[in-house]
N, C-alpha and C positions, 0 to 999 in steps of 0.2 A: 814433583813440586819443587822448584830449584830455590838456590838461597836466596833469590831476591824477587820471587813471584809474589809475596805475599801470602795472606792466608793465615792459618794455625799457627799460634805461637803460644809459648809457657815461659814461666821462671821455674826451671827444674828444682827440686827440694821444697818448692814454698808450701807443699801441703804439710809440712813438720813445722812450720813458722809459728810462733806465739807472738808474732809483733805485728802491728798492724802494716798495711800496705802503704810506702811512702805516696802521697797524691802525684807526684811527678812521674811516677813508674806507670800508673794508670793511664797517661796520656803519651808516654815516651819523651816527656820535655825534659829528662835530665841525660844526658849523655853518658854520665859515669853509671847510672842506673841501668841505661839500656843494655850495657854488656851481658846483663843477667837473663835477658830475655832471648829466647832460643826459637828458631824457626826450624822444625827439622825438615830435611830434605826427604822426599818420598817418593817412590815409584808407583805406576799405575798399580793396583791390588794390594799395595801395603797395607797394613792395619797398625793403628796408633792406639794404644791403650793407656790411658791416665787416669788418676784418681781426681774426681771432680773439686776435691778441695785444694789442686794443684791452682797457682794463680794463672788464668788462662785467657786468651781472646783471639783477635785477628788482626792482622796487619791488612791495610789496602792492598786489594788485588791489583796486580800489574801484568801478570801473564796474558797472552796471546789467547789461550786456550781457555774453555769454560771450567769453574771450579765446581767441583760436587763432592757431596760429603754423605755420609750414612751415620746416624749417632745410634748407640744401643747403650742402654743404660742397664747394669745390673745391680741389684741389691737383693738383701735377704727378703722373704716373702712378707715379713712382719714389718717391713718398712718400705714395701713397693710404692712408687709413685701412683697417684690416683687423682682423680679431677684434670682439667685443664687439658686433656687430649681428644681431640675431634676424630670421627671415624674416617678412614680412608675412603675417598669418592669411589662410588661403585666401578666408574671406569679401570680404576687401578686393579681391583681385585677380580675383574671378570675372568672366567675362564680357570682361576685357581681352585685346587683341590681344597678341601676342609681343612688339612693339616697345613696347607701352605697358607690359609687365612688365618689359622690359629698363631703362625709364627709372626703376622703381620699386626695382630692384636697389640693395642697399647699395653704397657705392663701395669698389672693390678693382681690382687691377691688370688689365687685358685679358688678359694670360697667364695668368691663373687662370681660364679659361674664361667669362669675363665677356661675356655678349652684350653688343650694342650696337645704336643704330641708325643705319643707313648714309644716305648722301645721299637715297636716293630715299624715305626714311621707312620702309623695312622693317628688321625685326629681323635682325640678321647675328650668328651666332656665330665666335667668335673661334677661331684654332686651337686644336684640342683639347691640353690639357696631358696629360703622361703619366700614366696612369692609376695607376701606382706612387705617383707624387708626390701625386695628388689622393687616396688612400686613406691615406699617410702623415699628411696634413695632417687628414684628416678624423677618425683615430684620436687623433693627439696633441693637437689643438687644438678636436676637436670641431665643426668649420666648415671648409666649403669656401673661406674667404676668406682664408687666409693661405698 
């Protein structure tokens, strides 16, 4: 991604701010504030790690090539995301091993029957959650993730 291609942008250090974001910064309407918005240049295969508390967004995409992104969220198991995730379409996971499918699972706590990859690279099933709890969550929330 070049310096004028658009895409991901952020305000470095904003995750430490105790002040509200000026509205003019949100829509890039103020040239003086725009100097704080950074669009990192990245080469294919580069990885960008940032706190989700950092003020971030996207600039209009202007490059000739297609934009692609992969998002991974990491959090302690006690505050893992739940609900709101939809399962991958079967065509995306066809032919994957159980370990590969485990990596593709949405983030949720292992106590929710989440499979994971063990030290040997094989898929491990967590201790099964009580069936009545699974049925309750599926009935109430419509998903196994909560």
